C-alpha positions in Angstrom: -41.6 62.3 68.1 -39.7 64.6 65.7 -36.5 65.2 64.3 -34.4 67.5 65.6 -34.1 71.1 63.7 -31.3 70.6 60.9 -30.1 73.2 58.3 -31.7 73.1 54.9 -30.3 70.7 52.4 -29.5 71.9 49.0 -32.2 69.9 46.9 -32.0 69.1 43.1 -35.2 68.0 41.6 -35.8 66.0 38.5 -32.0 65.0 37.5 -32.0 62.3 34.9 -29.7 59.4 36.0 -30.4 57.4 32.7 -32.3 56.8 29.1 -34.2 53.5 28.2 -32.1 52.5 25.0 -35.4 51.2 23.7 -37.8 53.7 24.1 -35.9 56.7 25.0 -37.7 57.5 28.4 -35.6 59.2 30.9 -34.9 58.2 34.6 -35.3 60.8 36.9 -34.1 61.6 40.8 -33.9 63.7 43.0 -30.4 64.5 44.9 -30.2 65.9 48.6 -26.6 67.2 49.5 -26.2 68.8 53.0 -26.0 72.1 53.5 -22.8 74.1 53.0 -22.3 74.2 56.8 -22.0 70.6 56.8 -18.9 68.3 56.1 -19.9 65.5 53.8 -19.4 62.4 54.8 -18.6 61.3 51.2 -21.9 58.5 51.5 -24.3 58.0 49.1 -27.7 57.0 50.1 -29.3 55.9 46.8 -33.3 55.0 47.8 -36.5 53.6 46.0 -39.7 54.1 47.2 -42.4 51.8 48.6 -44.6 51.5 45.6 -46.4 48.0 45.5 -44.6 47.8 42.2 -47.1 49.8 40.2 -47.8 53.4 42.2 -46.8 56.4 44.0 -43.3 57.8 43.0 -40.1 59.6 44.5 -40.6 62.6 47.3 -43.8 60.8 48.7 -43.6 60.8 52.4 -39.7 60.8 52.7 -38.8 64.3 52.9 -38.3 64.5 56.7 -36.1 61.6 56.6 -33.7 62.8 53.8 -33.3 66.2 55.7 -31.6 64.1 58.3 -29.9 61.9 56.6 -28.4 64.9 54.8 -27.6 66.6 58.1 -25.4 64.2 59.0 -23.2 65.0 55.7 -24.7 62.4 53.4 -26.0 62.7 49.9 -29.4 61.0 49.1 -30.7 59.8 46.0 -34.4 59.3 45.1 -35.0 57.5 42.8 -38.2 56.9 40.3 -37.9 53.8 38.9 -40.2 52.5 36.0 -43.4 50.6 37.6 -45.7 48.0 36.3 -47.1 47.7 33.8 -44.9 50.1 32.0 -41.9 47.1 33.0 -42.0 44.1 35.1 -39.6 43.3 38.0 -36.5 42.3 35.7 -36.5 46.4 34.4 -37.7 48.0 38.2 -34.0 46.0 39.0 -32.3 47.4 36.2 -33.4 50.6 36.9 -31.7 50.5 40.4 -28.4 49.1 38.9 -28.5 52.1 35.9 -28.9 54.5 39.4 -25.9 52.8 41.2 -23.9 53.2 38.1 -25.0 57.3 37.4 -23.9 57.6 41.1 -20.3 56.2 40.7 -20.0 58.0 37.1 -21.1 61.2 39.2 -19.4 60.6 42.6 -16.8 63.1 42.3 -19.6 65.8 41.2 -21.5 65.2 44.7 -18.3 64.5 46.9 -19.3 60.7 47.4 -17.0 57.8 47.6 -17.6 55.3 44.8 -17.1 52.5 47.8 -19.5 53.9 50.5 -22.8 53.5 48.3 -25.2 52.0 50.3 -29.1 50.9 48.7 -32.2 51.2 50.6 -36.1 51.5 49.6 -39.1 50.4 51.9 -41.2 47.6 50.5 -41.0 47.2 47.0 -38.6 49.6 47.0 -36.9 47.2 49.7 -37.0 44.2 47.3 -35.4 46.5 44.9 -33.0 47.9 46.7 -32.1 44.0 48.3 -32.4 42.4 44.3 -29.8 45.3 43.1 -27.4 44.3 46.3 -27.3 41.2 46.0 -26.8 40.8 42.3 -24.0 43.2 41.9 -22.0 40.9 39.0 -24.7 38.8 37.6 -25.3 39.9 34.4 -28.6 38.7 33.7 -29.6 41.8 36.3 -27.5 44.4 34.6 -28.4 46.6 31.9 -26.8 45.8 28.1 -25.5 49.6 28.2 -23.6 49.3 31.9 -22.1 45.6 32.0 -18.9 46.0 32.2 -19.8 48.4 35.2 -18.8 47.8 39.0 -22.3 47.9 40.2 -21.4 46.9 44.0 -22.6 48.7 46.9 -21.5 49.3 50.6 -24.5 47.8 52.7 -28.1 47.2 51.8 -31.1 48.3 53.5 -34.4 46.7 53.6 -37.8 48.4 55.0 -40.5 46.0 55.2 -39.4 44.8 51.9 -41.3 41.8 49.8 -39.2 38.7 50.3 -40.9 36.0 49.0 -42.6 36.9 45.5 
């Protein structure tokens, strides 16, 4: 089974969306935008890859899926969050919240409605998406530098997430 052919989306790779204050490490993402011929939907889809919390990276096996979403007019943010042993679960969740913050701050640039942000992820990324989405105003999960930001999302999708750690 194959997805239908669609116009090539615009892909901006290795965009810096945050810097970790403790060590200056930049967090990167890829931004997928609809082809110019496609009407933007105003929706942002922030995706966290499956990783078992310590392997892989963004842009791993997701291109057909992201092309299909971009063909629907959506903007996709493929997030490269920190992995173990560099950080623990709390640091990973905070990286997801940094991605939400960044997308809201850059919503005009990408034609996104800041009230139409969806978090999603597979496996470990699904767990992180769920944790970030279900704790929007819980300060213990927010990084200090963005505590005053509304980090709520419209929806969350967990694709085979770990749910009981």
